[in-house]
N, C-alpha and C positions, 0 to 999 in steps of 0.2 A: 503495500500500500503507500501510498504517498501522499503527505499533506502540505498544506501551505496556509501561514496566516500573515495577515500582509495590514496595514493602516492606510487609507485613502484619504487625503484632505481636500474637499472641497474649495472649488474659490469661496472667498467669503460670503455667507447666507446663502449658498448655491446647496447644500446638502440638503435640502430636502427633494430638490428637484433631481439631482444623482440617486440618493434612495429610491426615487419613485420611477427611476428607469432600471434600477436592477431588482427590485422588488415587482417589478408589473412584466417582467420578463419570463415567467415562470414555467413555460411553456416551452424556452429554449432551455432552460436550467432542467426541466423535468426527459427531457428528451438527452441527454449530453451522458454517451456511453459511458460506462465506468467510474461516473459520480454518484460517490456514495452519500457529500452534504455537501452543502453549498448555504453557510449562516451569513447571514448580512446583518450587523449589530450595529447603533451607535453608540459612541462612547461620551461618558458622562464626564470628562473633565475637559471636552473640545467640542463645540457648538457647530464644527463644520467637519467632524472627522468621524467615517465609517470603516470600521474593523471587517474583514471578509476572513471565514476560516473556512478552509474548502479538504475535502477528504477524498482521494481519488482512487481507484484498484490501482491504478501504476502512474510515473512519471507522463509515459507514451501519453495516457487516455488525457492527461490533462493536455498535454502537447498538441493533440490533436483538436481538441476544443476549442484550440486559439485558430485554429483553420475553417472552424465552420462560419460558413455566408452571416446567420442569424449572430453569433457571437461577435463578428468582427463589424457586422452593421453599428452593435450597442457598443461595443467601444471605439466606434466613429463617433457615436451620438455624445457618447460620454467624458471624451476628450476633453473636450474646450470646459468642462466643469469642475474638472480637475486639478489641483492647484500642487499635489505633490502626492508620493506614494512612496510612504518610509516603514521601518521596523518589519519588513519581510523577511520571514522566515520558514524554512523548509522542515517540516518532521516527519519522520517514520510512523504513523499510529498504530499502536500494538492492542486497543482494546479497549472495554468503559462502557458505563452505560451510554445506552445511546448507540452507540457502533455494534457492538454484539448484536441489537436487533433489527439494526439496519440491515447486518450480511447474514442473516437468517432467514429475512423475509424474502421466497421466490419470485424469482420476475414475471 
């Protein structure tokens, strides 16, 4: 498995617009092959920040998602609303509450 966790800072005052783009794109997110979790959160200490946590079957599945036309369109639309992307971490998920249930669910 492969995981990513990162912080996206929206342009000042644009976080809600950026959140709407990510949250309203459920069809794309739900159809991503190999994506087990795509969690979008707000930062309590920064009114312009969004945290995104992703868990994928493999790094290759994540990389392939970046070539999906719908994902590319979302990135193009979101880019002007993004001030910067920081605090990016890659990790290897091992298990825990939530993940085990996701992995046990038949496709």
